[in-house]
N, CA, C and O atoms as a GROMACS GRO file, in nm:
protein
  436
    1UNK      N    1 -14.575  -6.184   1.246
    1UNK     CA    2 -14.652  -6.064   1.299
    1UNK      C    3 -14.617  -5.948   1.218
    1UNK      O    4 -14.701  -5.900   1.142
    2UNK      N    5 -14.473  -5.887   1.229
    2UNK     CA    6 -14.450  -5.776   1.174
    2UNK      C    7 -14.489  -5.754   1.020
    2UNK      O    8 -14.457  -5.642   0.979
    3UNK      N    9 -14.551  -5.838   0.925
    3UNK     CA   10 -14.608  -5.840   0.818
    3UNK      C   11 -14.731  -5.799   0.797
    3UNK      O   12 -14.784  -5.746   0.700
    4UNK      N   13 -14.789  -5.846   0.950
    4UNK     CA   14 -14.919  -5.823   0.925
    4UNK      C   15 -14.957  -5.709   0.983
    4UNK      O   16 -15.070  -5.666   0.957
    5UNK      N   17 -14.865  -5.634   1.078
    5UNK     CA   18 -14.884  -5.472   1.122
    5UNK      C   19 -14.848  -5.367   0.959
    5UNK      O   20 -14.902  -5.261   0.930
    6UNK      N   21 -14.736  -5.444   0.875
    6UNK     CA   22 -14.728  -5.332   0.768
    6UNK      C   23 -14.849  -5.364   0.660
    6UNK      O   24 -14.892  -5.267   0.598
    7UNK      N   25 -14.892  -5.460   0.641
    7UNK     CA   26 -15.065  -5.436   0.631
    7UNK      C   27 -15.179  -5.394   0.637
    7UNK      O   28 -15.262  -5.355   0.555
    8UNK      N   29 -15.173  -5.406   0.748
    8UNK     CA   30 -15.289  -5.329   0.848
    8UNK      C   31 -15.219  -5.168   0.846
    8UNK      O   32 -15.295  -5.072   0.834
    9UNK      N   33 -15.086  -5.148   0.855
    9UNK     CA   34 -15.059  -4.994   0.806
    9UNK      C   35 -15.067  -4.910   0.612
    9UNK      O   36 -15.092  -4.799   0.565
   10UNK      N   37 -15.033  -5.029   0.566
   10UNK     CA   38 -15.065  -4.992   0.404
   10UNK      C   39 -15.204  -4.952   0.376
   10UNK      O   40 -15.237  -4.849   0.318
   11UNK      N   41 -15.304  -5.068   0.435
   11UNK     CA   42 -15.440  -5.036   0.412
   11UNK      C   43 -15.491  -4.911   0.475
   11UNK      O   44 -15.574  -4.842   0.416
   12UNK      N   45 -15.442  -4.878   0.597
   12UNK     CA   46 -15.465  -4.792   0.665
   12UNK      C   47 -15.429  -4.648   0.591
   12UNK      O   48 -15.495  -4.545   0.577
   13UNK      N   49 -15.311  -4.683   0.555
   13UNK     CA   50 -15.277  -4.527   0.476
   13UNK      C   51 -15.328  -4.516   0.348
   13UNK      O   52 -15.354  -4.399   0.320
   14UNK      N   53 -15.353  -4.600   0.256
   14UNK     CA   54 -15.481  -4.613   0.146
   14UNK      C   55 -15.621  -4.553   0.167
   14UNK      O   56 -15.674  -4.466   0.097
   15UNK      N   57 -15.675  -4.618   0.282
   15UNK     CA   58 -15.784  -4.542   0.311
   15UNK      C   59 -15.763  -4.393   0.370
   15UNK      O   60 -15.835  -4.297   0.339
   16UNK      N   61 -15.690  -4.389   0.429
   16UNK     CA   62 -15.672  -4.249   0.489
   16UNK      C   63 -15.629  -4.158   0.332
   16UNK      O   64 -15.697  -4.057   0.316
   17UNK      N   65 -15.536  -4.184   0.234
   17UNK     CA   66 -15.519  -4.119   0.136
   17UNK      C   67 -15.605  -4.082   0.036
   17UNK      O   68 -15.595  -3.978  -0.029
   18UNK      N   69 -15.723  -4.199   0.016
   18UNK     CA   70 -15.836  -4.195  -0.056
   18UNK      C   71 -15.936  -4.080  -0.001
   18UNK      O   72 -15.971  -3.979  -0.062
   19UNK      N   73 -15.963  -4.109   0.092
   19UNK     CA   74 -16.034  -4.025   0.201
   19UNK      C   75 -16.012  -3.853   0.183
   19UNK      O   76 -16.102  -3.770   0.195
   20UNK      N   77 -15.882  -3.825   0.154
   20UNK     CA   78 -15.840  -3.646   0.152
   20UNK      C   79 -15.915  -3.621   0.047
   20UNK      O   80 -15.986  -3.524   0.074
   21UNK      N   81 -15.934  -3.661  -0.060
   21UNK     CA   82 -16.016  -3.605  -0.180
   21UNK      C   83 -16.168  -3.597  -0.121
   21UNK      O   84 -16.241  -3.498  -0.131
   22UNK      N   85 -16.197  -3.704  -0.066
   22UNK     CA   86 -16.354  -3.667  -0.031
   22UNK      C   87 -16.366  -3.578   0.086
   22UNK      O   88 -16.478  -3.553   0.131
   23UNK      N   89 -16.249  -3.524   0.142
   23UNK     CA   90 -16.299  -3.451   0.281
   23UNK      C   91 -16.300  -3.331   0.242
   23UNK      O   92 -16.327  -3.249   0.330
   24UNK      N   93 -16.269  -3.276   0.099
   24UNK     CA   94 -16.263  -3.190   0.053
   24UNK      C   95 -16.238  -3.081   0.141
   24UNK      O   96 -16.311  -3.007   0.207
   25UNK      N   97 -16.067  -3.096   0.115
   25UNK     CA   98 -16.013  -2.942   0.204
   25UNK      C   99 -16.070  -2.969   0.392
   25UNK      O  100 -16.089  -2.865   0.453
   26UNK      N  101 -16.089  -3.076   0.454
   26UNK     CA  102 -16.140  -3.107   0.549
   26UNK      C  103 -16.254  -3.050   0.583
   26UNK      O  104 -16.266  -3.031   0.704
   27UNK      N  105 -16.356  -3.012   0.505
   27UNK     CA  106 -16.476  -2.904   0.524
   27UNK      C  107 -16.587  -3.045   0.540
   27UNK      O  108 -16.701  -3.016   0.575
   28UNK      N  109 -16.567  -3.141   0.525
   28UNK     CA  110 -16.658  -3.271   0.527
   28UNK      C  111 -16.616  -3.362   0.656
   28UNK      O  112 -16.510  -3.424   0.659
   29UNK      N  113 -16.693  -3.363   0.742
   29UNK     CA  114 -16.646  -3.425   0.876
   29UNK      C  115 -16.594  -3.600   0.864
   29UNK      O  116 -16.491  -3.654   0.906
   30UNK      N  117 -16.725  -3.663   0.779
   30UNK     CA  118 -16.684  -3.834   0.800
   30UNK      C  119 -16.568  -3.839   0.747
   30UNK      O  120 -16.472  -3.858   0.820
   31UNK      N  121 -16.550  -3.822   0.602
   31UNK     CA  122 -16.403  -3.806   0.511
   31UNK      C  123 -16.331  -3.813   0.607
   31UNK      O  124 -16.271  -3.917   0.636
   32UNK      N  125 -16.322  -3.678   0.692
   32UNK     CA  126 -16.186  -3.625   0.746
   32UNK      C  127 -16.171  -3.636   0.885
   32UNK      O  128 -16.102  -3.553   0.944
   33UNK      N  129 -16.229  -3.731   0.949
   33UNK     CA  130 -16.211  -3.843   1.068
   33UNK      C  131 -16.161  -3.990   0.988
   33UNK      O  132 -16.092  -4.072   1.049
   34UNK      N  133 -16.196  -4.009   0.871
   34UNK     CA  134 -16.131  -4.138   0.834
   34UNK      C  135 -15.987  -4.088   0.778
   34UNK      O  136 -15.887  -4.159   0.782
   35UNK      N  137 -15.988  -3.967   0.729
   35UNK     CA  138 -15.816  -3.941   0.723
   35UNK      C  139 -15.724  -3.927   0.862
   35UNK      O  140 -15.606  -3.947   0.889
   36UNK      N  141 -15.830  -3.887   0.928
   36UNK     CA  142 -15.686  -3.888   1.072
   36UNK      C  143 -15.698  -4.019   1.140
   36UNK      O  144 -15.606  -4.058   1.211
   37UNK      N  145 -15.803  -4.090   1.124
   37UNK     CA  146 -15.795  -4.204   1.228
   37UNK      C  147 -15.720  -4.330   1.102
   37UNK      O  148 -15.678  -4.435   1.152
   38UNK      N  149 -15.711  -4.315   0.972
   38UNK     CA  150 -15.645  -4.394   0.905
   38UNK      C  151 -15.496  -4.358   0.919
   38UNK      O  152 -15.432  -4.462   0.938
   39UNK      N  153 -15.413  -4.245   0.916
   39UNK     CA  154 -15.336  -4.244   0.932
   39UNK      C  155 -15.259  -4.270   1.082
   39UNK      O  156 -15.154  -4.330   1.107
   40UNK      N  157 -15.363  -4.194   1.176
   40UNK     CA  158 -15.306  -4.279   1.325
   40UNK      C  159 -15.285  -4.407   1.298
   40UNK      O  160 -15.170  -4.451   1.288
   41UNK      N  161 -15.376  -4.469   1.285
   41UNK     CA  162 -15.364  -4.672   1.274
   41UNK      C  163 -15.209  -4.692   1.148
   41UNK      O  164 -15.116  -4.772   1.152
   42UNK      N  165 -15.231  -4.618   1.081
   42UNK     CA  166 -15.113  -4.654   0.970
   42UNK      C  167 -14.976  -4.636   1.057
   42UNK      O  168 -14.902  -4.730   1.083
   43UNK      N  169 -14.953  -4.501   1.097
   43UNK     CA  170 -14.854  -4.460   1.145
   43UNK      C  171 -14.801  -4.574   1.290
   43UNK      O  172 -14.682  -4.603   1.292
   44UNK      N  173 -14.859  -4.611   1.360
   44UNK     CA  174 -14.908  -4.634   1.502
   44UNK      C  175 -14.853  -4.795   1.418
   44UNK      O  176 -14.732  -4.814   1.429
   45UNK      N  177 -14.918  -4.887   1.352
   45UNK     CA  178 -14.868  -5.019   1.327
   45UNK      C  179 -14.751  -5.014   1.211
   45UNK      O  180 -14.682  -5.113   1.187
   46UNK      N  181 -14.738  -4.897   1.148
   46UNK     CA  182 -14.576  -4.878   1.090
   46UNK      C  183 -14.442  -4.873   1.151
   46UNK      O  184 -14.328  -4.896   1.108
   47UNK      N  185 -14.508  -4.823   1.300
   47UNK     CA  186 -14.361  -4.821   1.402
   47UNK      C  187 -14.373  -4.971   1.455
   47UNK      O  188 -14.275  -5.040   1.482
   48UNK      N  189 -14.475  -5.004   1.464
   48UNK     CA  190 -14.468  -5.206   1.546
   48UNK      C  191 -14.407  -5.254   1.424
   48UNK      O  192 -14.375  -5.371   1.443
   49UNK      N  193 -14.377  -5.218   1.313
   49UNK     CA  194 -14.337  -5.306   1.214
   49UNK      C  195 -14.186  -5.278   1.177
   49UNK      O  196 -14.110  -5.347   1.110
   50UNK      N  197 -14.166  -5.159   1.240
   50UNK     CA  198 -13.993  -5.116   1.239
   50UNK      C  199 -13.914  -5.203   1.372
   50UNK      O  200 -13.796  -5.215   1.406
   51UNK      N  201 -14.016  -5.244   1.415
   51UNK     CA  202 -13.937  -5.321   1.530
   51UNK      C  203 -13.863  -5.450   1.498
   51UNK      O  204 -13.796  -5.511   1.581
   52UNK      N  205 -13.882  -5.488   1.369
   52UNK     CA  206 -13.882  -5.645   1.317
   52UNK      C  207 -13.832  -5.624   1.169
   52UNK      O  208 -13.756  -5.712   1.130
   53UNK      N  209 -13.854  -5.540   1.096
   53UNK     CA  210 -13.829  -5.526   0.964
   53UNK      C  211 -13.727  -5.412   0.949
   53UNK      O  212 -13.732  -5.308   1.015
   54UNK      N  213 -13.629  -5.445   0.852
   54UNK     CA  214 -13.532  -5.263   0.802
   54UNK      C  215 -13.607  -5.193   0.777
   54UNK      O  216 -13.707  -5.233   0.717
   55UNK      N  217 -13.590  -5.042   0.815
   55UNK     CA  218 -13.644  -4.945   0.757
   55UNK      C  219 -13.683  -4.966   0.623
   55UNK      O  220 -13.796  -4.994   0.582
   56UNK      N  221 -13.534  -4.942   0.529
   56UNK     CA  222 -13.572  -4.981   0.412
   56UNK      C  223 -13.651  -5.050   0.328
   56UNK      O  224 -13.706  -5.014   0.224
   57UNK      N  225 -13.650  -5.165   0.392
   57UNK     CA  226 -13.741  -5.265   0.334
   57UNK      C  227 -13.858  -5.253   0.369
   57UNK      O  228 -13.945  -5.324   0.321
   58UNK      N  229 -13.883  -5.163   0.459
   58UNK     CA  230 -14.044  -5.158   0.545
   58UNK      C  231 -14.076  -5.040   0.431
   58UNK      O  232 -14.155  -5.081   0.345
   59UNK      N  233 -14.040  -4.930   0.417
   59UNK     CA  234 -14.075  -4.823   0.316
   59UNK      C  235 -14.108  -4.855   0.160
   59UNK      O  236 -14.204  -4.820   0.091
   60UNK      N  237 -13.996  -4.934   0.127
   60UNK     CA  238 -14.021  -5.000   0.008
   60UNK      C  239 -14.186  -5.040  -0.016
   60UNK      O  240 -14.281  -4.998  -0.082
   61UNK      N  241 -14.161  -5.131   0.063
   61UNK     CA  242 -14.310  -5.189   0.077
   61UNK      C  243 -14.439  -5.135   0.078
   61UNK      O  244 -14.544  -5.169   0.023
   62UNK      N  245 -14.397  -5.013   0.179
   62UNK     CA  246 -14.507  -4.947   0.215
   62UNK      C  247 -14.554  -4.843   0.105
   62UNK      O  248 -14.671  -4.807   0.095
   63UNK      N  249 -14.450  -4.797   0.022
   63UNK     CA  250 -14.474  -4.693  -0.028
   63UNK      C  251 -14.486  -4.741  -0.175
   63UNK      O  252 -14.572  -4.704  -0.255
   64UNK      N  253 -14.400  -4.815  -0.193
   64UNK     CA  254 -14.446  -4.905  -0.346
   64UNK      C  255 -14.600  -4.987  -0.329
   64UNK      O  256 -14.662  -4.993  -0.435
   65UNK      N  257 -14.659  -5.043  -0.224
   65UNK     CA  258 -14.771  -5.122  -0.252
   65UNK      C  259 -14.904  -4.980  -0.229
   65UNK      O  260 -15.018  -4.965  -0.274
   66UNK      N  261 -14.816  -4.900  -0.138
   66UNK     CA  262 -14.937  -4.756  -0.128
   66UNK      C  263 -14.969  -4.682  -0.274
   66UNK      O  264 -15.086  -4.662  -0.308
   67UNK      N  265 -14.873  -4.649  -0.346
   67UNK     CA  266 -14.876  -4.587  -0.492
   67UNK      C  267 -14.980  -4.696  -0.547
   67UNK      O  268 -15.099  -4.670  -0.566
   68UNK      N  269 -14.926  -4.813  -0.569
   68UNK     CA  270 -15.065  -4.899  -0.657
   68UNK      C  271 -15.185  -4.925  -0.635
   68UNK      O  272 -15.271  -4.939  -0.722
   69UNK      N  273 -15.204  -4.935  -0.493
   69UNK     CA  274 -15.318  -4.954  -0.461
   69UNK      C  275 -15.434  -4.773  -0.448
   69UNK      O  276 -15.552  -4.758  -0.481
   70UNK      N  277 -15.350  -4.682  -0.397
   70UNK     CA  278 -15.387  -4.572  -0.396
   70UNK      C  279 -15.446  -4.508  -0.563
   70UNK      O  280 -15.542  -4.433  -0.579
   71UNK      N  281 -15.359  -4.564  -0.670
   71UNK     CA  282 -15.358  -4.540  -0.781
   71UNK      C  283 -15.510  -4.645  -0.811
   71UNK      O  284 -15.615  -4.601  -0.858
   72UNK      N  285 -15.493  -4.746  -0.782
   72UNK     CA  286 -15.629  -4.806  -0.784
   72UNK      C  287 -15.800  -4.759  -0.770
   72UNK      O  288 -15.899  -4.748  -0.841
   73UNK      N  289 -15.747  -4.738  -0.592
   73UNK     CA  290 -15.894  -4.653  -0.603
   73UNK      C  291 -15.898  -4.516  -0.651
   73UNK      O  292 -16.001  -4.462  -0.609
   74UNK      N  293 -15.819  -4.432  -0.729
   74UNK     CA  294 -15.845  -4.342  -0.790
   74UNK      C  295 -15.910  -4.365  -0.895
   74UNK      O  296 -15.985  -4.279  -0.942
   75UNK      N  297 -15.890  -4.507  -0.962
   75UNK     CA  298 -15.915  -4.540  -1.091
   75UNK      C  299 -16.048  -4.588  -1.085
   75UNK      O  300 -16.128  -4.552  -1.171
   76UNK      N  301 -16.097  -4.697  -0.951
   76UNK     CA  302 -16.215  -4.741  -0.937
   76UNK      C  303 -16.331  -4.653  -0.861
   76UNK      O  304 -16.451  -4.672  -0.875
   77UNK      N  305 -16.280  -4.569  -0.790
   77UNK     CA  306 -16.373  -4.474  -0.682
   77UNK      C  307 -16.410  -4.353  -0.764
   77UNK      O  308 -16.524  -4.308  -0.770
   78UNK      N  309 -16.281  -4.293  -0.841
   78UNK     CA  310 -16.274  -4.174  -0.851
   78UNK      C  311 -16.284  -4.134  -1.029
   78UNK      O  312 -16.304  -4.035  -1.100
   79UNK      N  313 -16.257  -4.272  -1.041
   79UNK     CA  314 -16.258  -4.258  -1.235
   79UNK      C  315 -16.150  -4.162  -1.276
   79UNK      O  316 -16.174  -4.066  -1.350
   80UNK      N  317 -16.053  -4.183  -1.237
   80UNK     CA  318 -15.935  -4.112  -1.250
   80UNK      C  319 -15.879  -4.204  -1.375
   80UNK      O  320 -15.894  -4.324  -1.350
   81UNK      N  321 -15.814  -4.176  -1.511
   81UNK     CA  322 -15.752  -4.257  -1.597
   81UNK      C  323 -15.599  -4.281  -1.538
   81UNK      O  324 -15.519  -4.199  -1.494
   82UNK      N  325 -15.589  -4.421  -1.554
   82UNK     CA  326 -15.467  -4.464  -1.577
   82UNK      C  327 -15.421  -4.491  -1.727
   82UNK      O  328 -15.485  -4.565  -1.802
   83UNK      N  329 -15.297  -4.420  -1.768
   83UNK     CA  330 -15.277  -4.460  -1.892
   83UNK      C  331 -15.146  -4.590  -1.895
   83UNK      O  332 -15.116  -4.652  -1.793
   84UNK      N  333 -15.087  -4.610  -2.013
   84UNK     CA  334 -15.014  -4.713  -2.019
   84UNK      C  335 -14.847  -4.654  -1.956
   84UNK      O  336 -14.757  -4.719  -1.900
   85UNK      N  337 -14.854  -4.538  -1.985
   85UNK     CA  338 -14.732  -4.495  -1.880
   85UNK      C  339 -14.737  -4.522  -1.734
   85UNK      O  340 -14.640  -4.580  -1.683
   86UNK      N  341 -14.872  -4.476  -1.638
   86UNK     CA  342 -14.870  -4.532  -1.524
   86UNK      C  343 -14.876  -4.665  -1.478
   86UNK      O  344 -14.847  -4.696  -1.362
   87UNK      N  345 -14.914  -4.747  -1.569
   87UNK     CA  346 -14.930  -4.866  -1.559
   87UNK      C  347 -14.804  -4.931  -1.552
   87UNK      O  348 -14.773  -4.999  -1.454
   88UNK      N  349 -14.723  -4.913  -1.660
   88UNK     CA  350 -14.579  -4.971  -1.663
   88UNK      C  351 -14.473  -4.915  -1.574
   88UNK      O  352 -14.358  -4.961  -1.570
   89UNK      N  353 -14.526  -4.787  -1.481
   89UNK     CA  354 -14.447  -4.730  -1.378
   89UNK      C  355 -14.471  -4.780  -1.271
   89UNK      O  356 -14.381  -4.782  -1.187
   90UNK      N  357 -14.597  -4.836  -1.241
   90UNK     CA  358 -14.645  -4.912  -1.094
   90UNK      C  359 -14.578  -5.036  -1.124
   90UNK      O  360 -14.497  -5.076  -1.041
   91UNK      N  361 -14.604  -5.124  -1.263
   91UNK     CA  362 -14.558  -5.241  -1.286
   91UNK      C  363 -14.417  -5.228  -1.226
   91UNK      O  364 -14.390  -5.296  -1.127
   92UNK      N  365 -14.291  -5.115  -1.297
   92UNK     CA  366 -14.188  -5.144  -1.195
   92UNK      C  367 -14.148  -5.130  -1.057
   92UNK      O  368 -14.062  -5.190  -0.992
   93UNK      N  369 -14.254  -5.007  -1.017
   93UNK     CA  370 -14.229  -5.005  -0.873
   93UNK      C  371 -14.262  -5.144  -0.766
   93UNK      O  372 -14.213  -5.162  -0.654
   94UNK      N  373 -14.354  -5.230  -0.835
   94UNK     CA  374 -14.366  -5.357  -0.768
   94UNK      C  375 -14.256  -5.444  -0.801
   94UNK      O  376 -14.208  -5.512  -0.711
   95UNK      N  377 -14.205  -5.452  -0.932
   95UNK     CA  378 -14.070  -5.539  -0.940
   95UNK      C  379 -13.951  -5.483  -0.876
   95UNK      O  380 -13.859  -5.565  -0.874
   96UNK      N  381 -13.927  -5.385  -0.831
   96UNK     CA  382 -13.836  -5.299  -0.782
   96UNK      C  383 -13.875  -5.348  -0.598
   96UNK      O  384 -13.789  -5.376  -0.514
   97UNK      N  385 -13.986  -5.346  -0.582
   97UNK     CA  386 -13.976  -5.403  -0.417
   97UNK      C  387 -13.982  -5.557  -0.437
   97UNK      O  388 -13.930  -5.610  -0.339
   98UNK      N  389 -14.027  -5.653  -0.529
   98UNK     CA  390 -13.980  -5.762  -0.530
   98UNK      C  391 -13.824  -5.772  -0.544
   98UNK      O  392 -13.766  -5.815  -0.444
   99UNK      N  393 -13.757  -5.743  -0.640
   99UNK     CA  394 -13.645  -5.759  -0.663
   99UNK      C  395 -13.576  -5.724  -0.494
   99UNK      O  396 -13.526  -5.814  -0.427
  100UNK      N  397 -13.584  -5.591  -0.449
  100UNK     CA  398 -13.553  -5.580  -0.283
  100UNK      C  399 -13.540  -5.671  -0.170
  100UNK      O  400 -13.451  -5.684  -0.086
  101UNK      N  401 -13.703  -5.758  -0.197
  101UNK     CA  402 -13.710  -5.821  -0.112
  101UNK      C  403 -13.672  -5.972  -0.132
  101UNK      O  404 -13.684  -6.046  -0.034
  102UNK      N  405 -13.633  -6.018  -0.236
  102UNK     CA  406 -13.636  -6.166  -0.304
  102UNK      C  407 -13.512  -6.169  -0.320
  102UNK      O  408 -13.465  -6.283  -0.314
  103UNK      N  409 -13.408  -6.052  -0.347
  103UNK     CA  410 -13.315  -6.073  -0.381
  103UNK      C  411 -13.152  -6.015  -0.296
  103UNK      O  412 -13.039  -6.064  -0.287
  104UNK      N  413 -13.206  -5.911  -0.257
  104UNK     CA  414 -13.104  -5.806  -0.175
  104UNK      C  415 -13.080  -5.840  -0.056
  104UNK      O  416 -13.161  -5.865   0.033
  105UNK      N  417 -12.935  -5.842  -0.053
  105UNK     CA  418 -12.901  -5.887   0.117
  105UNK      C  419 -12.976  -5.780   0.221
  105UNK      O  420 -12.980  -5.809   0.340
  106UNK      N  421 -13.032  -5.659   0.175
  106UNK     CA  422 -13.066  -5.564   0.274
  106UNK      C  423 -13.194  -5.641   0.321
  106UNK      O  424 -13.206  -5.666   0.441
  107UNK      N  425 -13.254  -5.665   0.267
  107UNK     CA  426 -13.388  -5.736   0.294
  107UNK      C  427 -13.365  -5.867   0.466
  107UNK      O  428 -13.457  -5.910   0.536
  108UNK      N  429 -13.264  -5.885   0.476
  108UNK     CA  430 -13.204  -6.012   0.515
  108UNK      C  431 -13.256  -5.917   0.704
  108UNK      O  432 -13.232  -5.802   0.743
  109UNK      N  433 -13.307  -5.997   0.751
  109UNK     CA  434 -13.318  -5.998   0.893
  109UNK      C  435 -13.360  -6.114   0.985
  109UNK      O  436 -13.365  -6.097   1.107
   0.00000   0.00000   0.00000
């Protein structure tokens, strides 16, 4: 169940972060509400995740997937370019999270 909470936290954080641009400095009410609600759900679910999964592993997954997903939202929704170094960097982030989870004893719980 902890990984389900983590997935919900990541999706909520990506929605909140992606809505920050649309909130335009919190001058637009709809996106601003999404930001506040998204971060609220994200941090609540993250706190539930930390009951079971070590903080280092949780944060590696949270931040790694968050970076990649927010970058993809920026590309798809806001038409922001992802050049080759950005894609390579994101691949390295994902690789690092996988190595940490699959091979490190720090991930044992």
